[in-house]
C-alpha positions as CSV (number, residue, x, y, z in Angstrom):
1,M,34.4,25.7,-10.5
2,V,33.9,27.5,-14.1
3,L,31.5,29.4,-14.6
4,S,32.6,32.4,-16.2
5,S,29.3,33.9,-17.9
6,P,26.0,32.7,-18.7
7,H,27.0,32.0,-21.7
8,R,29.1,29.0,-20.2
9,L,26.2,26.8,-18.6
10,A,24.0,28.2,-21.6
11,L,25.4,25.9,-24.0
12,S,23.8,26.0,-27.4
13,V,22.4,22.4,-28.8
14,G,25.1,22.0,-31.8
15,V,28.4,23.4,-29.0
16,V,26.9,20.1,-26.8
17,V,26.6,17.8,-30.0
18,L,30.2,19.0,-31.3
19,V,31.9,18.4,-27.9
20,L,29.9,14.8,-27.9
21,V,30.9,13.8,-31.1
22,L,34.8,15.2,-30.3
23,V,34.9,12.9,-26.6
24,L,33.8,9.8,-29.1
25,V,36.1,9.8,-31.8
26,L,38.9,10.2,-28.5
27,G,38.0,7.3,-27.5
28,L,37.3,8.5,-23.6
29,G,34.3,6.3,-22.8
30,C,31.7,8.8,-22.5
31,G,28.0,7.8,-22.6
32,Q,24.4,9.1,-22.0
33,P,23.2,10.1,-18.7
34,R,22.6,7.3,-17.1
35,P,19.3,6.8,-15.3
36,P,18.8,7.1,-11.9
37,A,16.9,3.6,-11.6
38,A,19.7,1.7,-12.7
39,L,20.5,-1.1,-10.8
40,P,24.7,-2.4,-10.8
41,P,25.3,-5.3,-12.1
42,P,27.2,-8.0,-9.9
43,P,30.6,-7.2,-9.4
44,S,32.8,-9.6,-12.0
45,A,36.8,-10.6,-12.3
46,A,36.6,-7.5,-14.9
47,A,35.4,-5.0,-11.8
48,P,36.2,-6.9,-8.3
49,I,35.8,-3.8,-6.8
50,R,32.6,-3.4,-4.5
51,F,31.8,-0.9,-2.0
52,V,28.8,-0.7,0.3
53,D,26.8,2.5,2.0
54,A,28.0,2.4,5.5
55,T,26.8,6.0,6.7
56,E,23.8,4.5,9.2
57,A,25.8,2.0,10.3
58,S,28.7,4.6,11.2
59,R,26.9,6.9,13.7
60,I,28.5,9.8,12.5
61,G,25.5,12.2,12.4
62,F,27.2,15.4,10.7
63,V,24.5,16.9,8.6
64,H,26.5,19.7,6.2
65,T,24.8,23.2,5.5
66,D,26.2,25.7,3.2
67,G,23.9,28.5,5.3
68,S,21.8,29.2,2.1
69,S,19.0,31.6,1.7
70,G,18.4,31.8,-2.2
71,R,20.0,34.4,-2.1
72,R,22.7,32.6,-4.0
73,Y,26.1,33.8,-2.4
74,L,29.6,32.9,-4.5
75,V,31.0,30.2,-1.5
76,E,27.9,28.6,-1.1
77,P,29.0,25.6,-4.1
78,L,32.7,26.0,-2.3
79,S,32.0,24.6,1.3
80,A,33.7,21.9,1.6
81,G,36.2,20.0,1.9
82,V,37.2,16.9,5.2
83,A,40.0,15.0,6.3
84,T,41.0,12.0,7.6
85,F,43.8,11.8,10.2
86,D,44.7,10.2,13.6
87,Y,44.2,13.1,16.2
88,D,44.4,11.1,19.3
89,G,47.2,8.6,18.2
90,D,45.4,5.3,19.3
91,G,45.9,4.2,15.1
92,R,42.7,4.9,13.9
93,I,41.7,7.1,11.2
94,D,39.5,10.3,12.7
95,L,37.2,12.4,10.9
96,Y,36.7,16.2,10.3
97,F,33.9,17.6,8.6
98,P,34.4,22.0,7.9
99,N,30.5,23.3,8.3
100,G,29.4,26.3,6.0
101,A,27.4,28.8,8.7
102,L,24.2,30.7,8.1
103,L,24.2,33.7,5.7
104,P,22.3,36.6,5.2
105,G,18.6,36.2,5.0
106,A,18.8,32.0,6.0
107,E,16.8,30.7,8.9
108,P,18.3,28.6,11.5
109,G,17.7,24.8,11.9
110,D,15.8,23.0,13.8
111,S,18.2,23.0,16.9
112,G,17.6,26.5,17.1
113,S,22.0,26.8,17.5
114,P,24.6,27.7,14.7
115,P,26.2,25.1,13.2
116,R,29.4,24.0,13.6
117,H,32.1,21.7,12.4
118,A,32.9,18.0,13.4
119,L,35.5,16.0,14.7
120,C,34.6,12.4,15.2
121,R,36.7,9.8,17.0
122,N,36.5,6.4,15.3
123,L,35.8,3.9,17.6
124,G,36.8,0.7,16.0
125,A,33.8,-1.6,14.3
126,G,33.1,1.4,11.3
127,V,31.6,3.7,14.3
128,F,32.0,7.0,15.0
129,R,31.2,9.8,17.8
130,D,31.1,13.4,17.4
131,V,33.9,14.8,20.2
132,S,33.8,18.2,19.1
133,L,33.2,19.6,22.1
134,A,34.7,17.7,24.5
135,A,37.8,17.8,22.0
136,G,37.9,22.0,22.4
137,I,36.7,22.4,19.0
138,D,33.2,25.0,18.8
139,C,34.3,26.2,15.6
140,R,31.8,27.9,13.7
141,D,33.4,29.9,11.1
142,Y,31.8,29.4,7.3
143,G,34.6,26.0,6.3
144,L,36.0,25.4,3.2
145,G,38.9,23.6,3.5
146,V,40.8,21.2,6.2
147,V,44.7,20.1,6.3
148,A,46.3,18.0,9.6
149,G,50.0,18.1,10.2
150,D,51.8,18.2,13.6
151,V,53.0,21.8,13.1
152,D,54.7,21.9,16.5
153,E,56.9,18.5,16.5
154,D,55.1,17.2,19.5
155,G,53.7,14.2,17.8
156,F,50.1,14.5,17.4
157,A,48.1,16.3,14.5
158,D,47.3,20.0,14.8
159,L,44.4,21.5,12.5
160,F,44.5,24.4,9.8
161,L,41.1,26.0,8.5
162,T,40.9,27.6,5.4
163,T,37.4,29.5,5.9
164,F,35.0,32.5,4.7
165,G,36.9,34.7,6.7
166,A,39.7,34.3,8.5
167,K,42.0,30.9,9.1
168,R,41.9,29.0,11.7
169,L,45.0,27.0,13.4
170,F,44.0,24.3,16.4
171,R,46.8,23.4,17.9
172,N,46.4,19.5,19.5
173,L,47.7,18.8,23.2
174,G,48.0,15.5,23.0
175,D,45.5,14.5,25.8
176,G,42.6,14.8,23.0
177,T,42.0,18.4,23.1
178,F,42.9,21.2,21.5
179,V,43.4,24.7,21.4
180,D,42.8,27.7,19.4
181,A,46.2,29.2,18.4
182,T,45.6,31.2,15.4
183,E,46.7,34.5,17.4
184,S,50.0,33.3,18.8
185,A,50.6,31.3,15.5
186,N,50.0,34.5,13.4
187,V,47.8,32.7,11.0
188,A,44.7,34.5,10.4
189,D,45.8,36.1,7.4
190,G,42.8,39.0,7.2
191,E,39.5,38.2,6.2
192,K,39.6,36.5,2.4
193,V,37.8,33.3,0.6
194,G,39.9,30.1,1.6
195,A,40.3,27.3,-0.1
196,G,42.7,23.9,-0.5
197,A,45.9,24.4,1.5
198,T,49.0,22.3,2.5
199,F,51.9,21.2,4.6
200,L,55.1,21.1,3.5
201,D,59.0,21.2,5.1
202,A,60.1,23.7,2.1
203,D,63.5,24.8,2.9
204,G,64.8,21.3,5.0
205,D,64.9,22.8,8.4
206,G,62.4,19.9,10.1
207,D,59.4,21.5,10.9
208,L,56.4,22.2,8.8
209,D,55.5,25.4,6.6
210,L,52.1,26.5,5.5
211,Y,50.8,27.2,2.2
212,A,46.8,28.4,1.8
213,A,45.4,28.9,-2.0
214,N,42.9,32.0,-1.6
215,Y,39.9,31.8,-4.4
216,V,38.2,35.5,-5.2
217,R,38.0,38.9,-3.6
218,F,34.4,38.4,-3.4
219,T,32.5,39.8,0.0
220,L,29.1,39.7,1.1
221,E,28.8,43.5,0.4
222,N,29.6,43.2,-3.6
223,H,27.3,40.0,-4.2
224,R,26.3,39.9,-8.1
225,P,23.5,37.9,-8.8
226,R,23.6,35.9,-12.1
227,S,21.1,34.5,-14.0
228,V,21.4,31.4,-16.6
229,K,18.0,31.6,-19.5
230,G,16.3,33.4,-16.8
231,F,17.1,31.3,-14.0
232,P,19.3,32.3,-10.5
233,A,22.7,31.3,-10.9
234,Y,26.0,31.9,-8.9
235,A,28.5,34.0,-10.0
236,G,31.9,32.6,-10.6
237,P,35.4,33.8,-10.8
238,R,35.1,35.7,-13.5
239,D,33.3,38.2,-11.7
240,Y,35.6,39.0,-9.0
241,P,39.4,39.6,-8.9
242,P,41.5,36.8,-7.7
243,W,43.6,37.0,-4.6
244,P,47.3,35.9,-4.0
245,D,47.9,32.7,-2.0
246,T,49.7,32.9,0.8
247,F,52.6,31.4,2.1
248,F,54.1,31.0,6.1
249,R,57.1,30.3,7.1
250,N,57.5,27.6,10.4
251,A,60.1,30.0,13.0
252,G,60.2,27.0,15.1
253,D,58.9,28.6,18.2
254,G,55.2,27.9,17.8
255,R,54.6,31.0,15.3
256,F,54.3,31.5,11.6
257,V,55.9,34.6,9.9
258,E,53.8,35.6,6.3
259,A,56.4,35.4,3.6
260,S,54.7,35.1,0.0
261,V,56.2,38.0,-1.1
262,D,59.7,36.7,-0.3
263,A,59.3,33.0,-1.1
264,G,58.0,34.2,-4.8
265,I,54.4,33.1,-4.0
266,A,52.9,36.6,-4.3
267,A,54.1,36.8,-8.0
268,V,51.0,35.9,-9.5
269,A,47.2,35.7,-8.2
270,G,44.6,33.0,-9.4
271,P,41.2,31.7,-7.7
272,G,43.0,28.9,-6.1
273,M,40.8,25.7,-5.2
274,G,42.3,22.5,-4.3
275,V,46.4,22.4,-3.8
276,V,48.7,18.9,-3.5
277,C,52.6,19.2,-3.0
278,L,54.9,16.5,-5.0
279,D,58.6,16.4,-5.7
280,H,57.7,16.7,-9.4
281,D,60.9,16.9,-11.2
282,D,62.6,14.0,-8.1
283,D,65.4,16.9,-6.9
284,G,64.5,16.0,-3.5
285,D,62.3,19.0,-2.3
286,T,58.6,19.6,-2.1
287,D,56.9,21.4,-4.9
288,I,53.4,23.2,-5.0
289,Y,50.9,22.5,-7.3
290,V,48.0,24.9,-7.2
291,G,44.7,24.2,-9.3
292,N,43.0,27.7,-10.1
293,D,39.4,27.8,-11.1
294,A,39.4,28.6,-15.1
295,L,40.1,32.1,-15.0
296,E,44.3,31.6,-15.0
297,G,45.7,28.2,-16.1
298,N,47.0,26.2,-12.9
299,F,50.4,27.0,-11.0
300,L,53.5,25.0,-10.1
301,F,55.8,26.3,-8.0
302,E,59.3,25.0,-8.6
303,N,61.3,25.1,-5.1
304,D,65.6,26.1,-5.3
305,G,65.4,23.9,-2.6
306,R,65.6,26.8,0.1
307,G,61.9,27.3,0.3
308,N,62.0,29.9,-2.7
309,F,59.4,29.2,-5.7
310,R,59.0,30.2,-9.1
311,E,56.0,29.1,-11.3
312,T,56.5,26.9,-14.1
313,A,53.1,25.4,-14.5
314,L,53.2,26.3,-18.2
315,S,56.9,25.5,-19.4
316,A,56.0,22.2,-17.2
317,G,53.3,21.6,-18.8
318,V,50.6,21.6,-16.5
319,A,48.8,24.9,-17.0
320,V,46.1,24.1,-18.8
321,N,45.1,20.7,-21.2
322,R,46.0,19.1,-24.1
323,F,43.7,21.8,-25.7
324,G,45.6,24.2,-24.3
325,A,42.5,25.7,-22.4
326,E,42.0,26.2,-18.9
327,I,41.2,23.9,-16.5
328,G,38.0,24.5,-14.0
329,S,40.5,22.9,-11.5
330,M,38.4,22.0,-8.3
331,G,40.5,18.7,-6.6
332,T,43.9,18.3,-7.6
333,E,45.8,14.3,-6.5
334,A,49.0,13.4,-7.0
335,G,50.4,9.5,-7.6
336,D,52.0,7.2,-9.6
337,A,48.6,6.3,-12.3
338,D,51.2,4.3,-14.3
339,G,53.7,2.6,-12.5
340,D,56.3,4.3,-13.5
341,G,57.7,5.6,-11.1
342,R,57.4,9.1,-11.2
343,I,54.0,10.8,-9.6
344,D,51.5,11.9,-11.9
345,L,48.7,14.8,-11.2
346,F,45.2,14.7,-11.9
347,I,42.6,17.7,-11.7
348,T,38.9,17.5,-11.5
349,D,37.3,20.1,-13.8
350,F,33.6,21.6,-14.3
351,Q,31.3,19.8,-16.9
352,P,31.2,19.3,-20.5
353,D,35.0,19.7,-19.7
354,L,36.9,16.1,-18.6
355,P,39.2,15.7,-16.0
356,V,42.8,15.6,-16.5
357,L,45.4,13.3,-15.8
358,F,49.1,14.6,-16.4
359,R,51.5,11.6,-17.3
360,N,55.0,12.6,-15.4
361,L,57.6,12.2,-18.0
362,G,60.1,12.9,-15.8
363,R,63.2,16.0,-15.7
364,G,59.8,18.5,-14.5
365,Q,58.0,17.7,-17.5
366,F,54.5,16.6,-18.0
367,E,51.6,15.6,-20.8
368,D,48.1,15.3,-20.6
369,A,47.6,11.3,-21.0
370,T,43.6,11.6,-20.6
371,A,42.9,10.2,-23.8
372,A,45.4,8.2,-24.4
373,T,44.8,6.5,-20.5
374,A,40.5,7.2,-21.0
375,A,41.2,8.4,-17.4
376,G,37.9,11.1,-18.1
377,S,35.4,8.3,-18.4
378,G,32.0,8.7,-18.1
379,A,32.9,12.2,-16.4
380,W,32.0,14.4,-19.2
381,Q,28.5,15.9,-18.2
382,F,29.2,15.9,-14.2
383,V,30.9,18.4,-12.4
384,T,33.6,16.6,-10.2
385,W,35.1,18.0,-6.9
386,G,37.2,15.9,-4.4
387,T,39.0,12.7,-6.1
388,A,41.3,10.2,-5.1
389,M,43.9,8.1,-6.9
390,A,44.4,4.8,-4.4
391,D,44.3,1.1,-5.4
392,F,40.7,0.0,-4.1
393,D,41.3,-3.9,-4.8
394,N,45.0,-4.4,-4.0
395,D,46.3,-5.1,-7.2
396,G,49.2,-2.6,-7.2
397,R,47.7,0.2,-9.8
398,R,46.4,3.1,-8.4
399,D,42.4,3.9,-9.1
400,L,40.7,7.1,-9.6
401,F,37.6,8.0,-7.3
402,L,35.8,11.5,-8.4
403,A,33.1,13.2,-6.2
404,C,30.5,14.4,-8.3
405,G,27.1,16.8,-8.3
406,H,26.7,20.1,-9.8
407,L,26.5,24.1,-7.5
408,N,23.2,25.1,-9.2
409,D,20.6,23.3,-7.5
410,N,18.2,24.2,-10.3
411,V,20.4,23.4,-13.1
412,E,18.0,20.8,-14.6
413,A,16.0,23.5,-15.9
414,F,18.4,25.4,-18.2
415,D,20.6,21.9,-18.8
416,D,19.0,18.7,-19.5
417,T,22.4,17.1,-19.8
418,T,23.2,16.9,-16.3
419,A,21.8,17.3,-13.0
420,Y,22.5,18.5,-9.3
421,R,22.9,15.5,-7.5
422,N,24.3,12.2,-9.1
423,H,26.2,9.0,-8.9
424,N,29.8,9.4,-7.7
425,L,32.6,7.8,-10.3
426,L,35.2,5.0,-9.9
427,L,37.5,4.5,-12.7
428,R,39.3,0.9,-12.5
429,N,43.3,1.2,-13.6
430,V,43.5,-1.7,-15.7
431,G,46.9,-1.2,-16.6
432,G,47.4,1.6,-18.9
433,R,44.0,2.2,-19.4
434,F,40.9,3.4,-17.3
435,V,37.5,1.9,-16.9
436,D,34.7,3.3,-15.6
437,V,33.2,0.4,-13.2
438,S,30.8,2.5,-11.0
439,A,27.8,0.5,-11.2
440,A,29.3,-2.7,-11.0
441,A,31.4,-1.3,-7.8
442,G,28.3,-0.3,-6.5
443,L,27.8,3.0,-6.3
444,H,24.6,3.6,-8.4
445,D,23.0,1.7,-5.7
446,I,24.0,4.4,-3.1
447,P,21.6,7.6,-3.3
448,R,22.6,10.3,-5.5
449,H,24.4,13.4,-3.3
450,A,25.6,16.6,-4.1
451,A,29.3,15.9,-3.3
452,R,32.0,17.8,-2.4
453,G,35.2,17.0,-0.1
454,V,36.2,13.0,-0.8
455,A,39.1,11.5,2.0
456,C,40.6,8.3,1.6
457,D,41.4,5.8,3.8
458,D,40.8,2.6,6.0
459,L,38.9,3.7,8.4
460,D,38.2,-0.1,9.7
461,D,41.8,-1.4,9.5
462,D,40.9,-4.0,7.6
463,G,43.7,-3.8,4.5
464,D,41.8,-2.0,2.3
465,L,41.2,1.4,1.7
466,D,37.5,3.5,1.9
467,L,35.8,6.5,1.2
468,V,34.4,9.5,3.1
469,I,32.4,12.0,0.9
470,L,31.5,15.8,2.4
471,N,27.9,16.2,0.6
472,S,26.4,19.8,0.1
473,R,23.4,20.4,2.5
474,E,23.3,16.8,2.9
475,A,24.7,14.4,5.1
476,P,27.4,13.1,4.6
477,T,28.3,9.1,2.7
478,L,31.2,6.5,4.3
479,L,31.5,3.4,2.0
480,R,33.4,1.0,3.3
481,N,35.6,-1.0,1.2
482,L,34.6,-4.8,0.8
483,D,37.5,-6.0,-0.8
484,R,38.3,-8.0,2.3
485,E,35.0,-9.3,3.0
486,H,34.6,-10.8,-0.5
487,G,37.6,-12.3,0.0
488,G,40.2,-10.7,-1.7
489,T,43.7,-12.1,-1.8
490,N,45.9,-9.4,-3.1
491,H,48.2,-8.3,-0.6
492,W,49.4,-5.2,0.8
493,C,51.0,-2.3,3.0
494,Q,50.5,0.3,5.0
495,V,53.6,2.5,6.1
496,R,53.5,5.3,8.8
497,V,56.6,7.4,8.5
498,R,58.5,9.6,11.1
499,G,61.0,11.7,11.1
500,R,63.4,12.6,13.6
501,Q,65.7,15.0,11.7
502,G,62.9,15.7,9.5
503,N,59.9,16.6,10.3
504,R,57.9,14.4,12.9
505,D,54.8,13.5,10.0
506,G,57.9,12.3,7.4
507,V,56.0,14.9,5.0
508,G,57.7,15.4,1.6
509,A,59.2,11.8,2.1
510,K,59.3,9.5,-1.0
511,V,58.9,6.2,-0.3
512,I,60.2,3.3,-2.7
513,L,58.6,-0.4,-2.1
514,H,60.5,-2.9,-4.0
515,A,58.9,-6.7,-4.5
516,G,60.2,-9.0,-6.6
517,D,60.3,-7.7,-10.4
518,E,58.0,-4.4,-9.1
519,T,58.6,-1.5,-7.8
520,F,56.2,1.1,-6.0
521,V,56.2,5.1,-5.1
522,D,54.7,7.3,-3.0
523,E,55.1,10.5,-1.0
524,V,53.4,11.8,1.9
525,H,50.9,14.2,1.9
526,A,49.8,16.8,4.1
527,G,46.4,18.3,1.7
528,R,45.3,17.0,-1.2
529,G,42.2,16.9,-2.9
530,Y,39.2,19.2,-2.6
531,Q,40.5,21.5,-0.1
532,G,41.2,18.5,2.0
533,H,43.2,15.8,3.9
534,F,44.0,11.9,3.6
535,G,46.0,9.6,2.8
536,T,49.2,10.1,5.5
537,R,49.3,6.8,6.1
538,L,50.5,5.0,2.8
539,H,48.7,2.5,1.2
540,F,50.1,0.0,-1.3
541,G,48.6,-2.5,-3.2
542,L,51.0,-5.4,-4.1
543,G,48.8,-7.7,-5.9
544,A,50.4,-11.3,-5.9
545,H,53.5,-10.9,-4.4
546,P,54.4,-12.5,-1.4
547,A,56.4,-10.7,0.1
548,I,58.8,-7.1,0.2
549,D,62.1,-7.4,0.0
550,R,63.0,-3.3,1.0
551,I,61.9,-0.1,1.9
552,E,63.5,2.9,0.6
553,I,62.7,6.4,1.6
554,R,64.5,10.0,0.7
555,W,63.9,11.8,3.6
556,I,63.3,15.6,3.0
557,G,66.1,17.4,4.2
558,G,68.2,14.2,4.4
559,G,69.7,11.6,2.6
560,T,67.7,8.1,1.6
561,E,67.5,5.2,4.8
562,T,66.7,1.3,3.3
563,F,64.3,-0.8,5.2
564,T,64.2,-4.4,5.5
565,D,61.9,-7.1,7.0
566,I,59.0,-5.6,6.4
567,P,55.9,-7.6,7.1
568,I,52.7,-7.6,4.6
569,D,49.6,-7.5,5.2
570,R,49.7,-5.1,8.1
571,L,50.9,-1.4,9.4
572,T,54.1,-0.9,10.0
573,E,55.9,2.5,11.0
574,L,59.3,2.9,9.9
575,T,61.2,5.5,12.0
576,E,64.4,8.2,10.6
577,G,67.7,6.6,12.0
578,N,66.8,3.4,12.6
579,G,66.6,1.2,9.9
580,Q,64.2,-1.1,11.4
581,A,60.0,-1.6,10.5
582,V,58.4,-1.6,13.3
583,A,54.5,-3.1,14.3
584,A,52.5,0.4,14.6
585,P,49.4,0.9,16.9
586,G,46.1,0.0,14.5
587,S,48.1,-2.4,12.6
588,S,46.2,-5.7,11.5
589,P,47.3,-8.7,12.0
């Protein structure tokens, strides 16, 4: 959320023109702002991906609030991420929506009761039900980030939340209910402005440790009103000093031990937002990538294999963009964008700067490939938040989805290049380059919102990936992927990994799928995008490949295991140590 000063937003006409010329010269596929009423063309062979707004049919019912009253407290536009995960083990992907809370000056809504978070159970057939209270989650904290992971190794995913205030851990009891374990687990971490969080097995001991990003040292008492061209606006990261992030080691007995200093995390501080883990240098352990909001370059914490870290983003080439400029990093995503078997990084950004795709060159080195791949197509005039790198048409190439929405609801009054509510972006991977297919994919048929968090999973278990977007101050958007309904013929495979000696969720495991002459690579992540969580169940588009030759899994803290006889077009469970694929709950026939 790059908002360093009034001058940052109040760009002169000359600067805007210069940026436009530069972007066009670089061939980034940018254009003028689209008219809101533009109708999308029908799907074509060049853009076969198609989404439909299934929010009303889903019966979700949740409505987000940022607790605003017009005073423009810094935390308001930061809320919130969103999570998709299977909380009750029935094989269907459920939803968790963090919510804001009333800030000074705000009036209660029509219900008269304070806003609360929502856990929505997937009932099948695209329908969800809010089960928050029945599940024991009556959370009314000011929500910012969310991540799911099995911290006590009992087979059920627990929930960790970052807030404007204390952090929270809800332990899953396995009977459809949760209990607040914040105090007993020792994870409250004082009163801070939280951000993205991620679970990882940092030391390879078989249980999940916890990394929680923190933003800046903002309180209601040190609120600083700001303006742009005489219009009220939100303060930004340069208005407050940053917090160091927090690292917790899992003690293995239900408790976490705060180890930020000992692990090397507290040696630097930045205004953290999105966080994602990956094995960036392919040495078998898990590293941590943190998107910092412009004030500092981004962080890459390189793991020594024992859970001790050193910050190496600048030398690895992922601290700043190709021009040496800091990135207004909101969402962070990791995946193999170019099919070379290495995990790349994608980071969303503030307008008029482009999102950044860092291509993994191997040996721990990256390069900014945004211009070469057109990974910023159509994004220059938008503030981009949540993101997902996923194969939406099952052709074997990972596409990019970006959630768009400004933080200032009055931005049109002082910046005519952008808007508060925007259509979201879909960039299709056509092999080495990305093409903006947002209109053809149906995204312009959907009302514009100020989007924040994004989660991507197969919500209806039909073999293609759907999306859920948290919209600031409004109901969320659920986008149903129509690939199967429109007769998509590409094959696919979904994989759920289960650790035995390693952590139960298989977090950090590297999964390598071989089909014919192609190899597909992914890792199991817990926490990604804009302060959210999704994709623990891995999804591989296989294109026309009629069979899978084998899948290799490199376990964190263990060796490499090979699985054969993997069925296509269904969900398969692969458990450490048994070498056999097993049909998983929720698998499609």
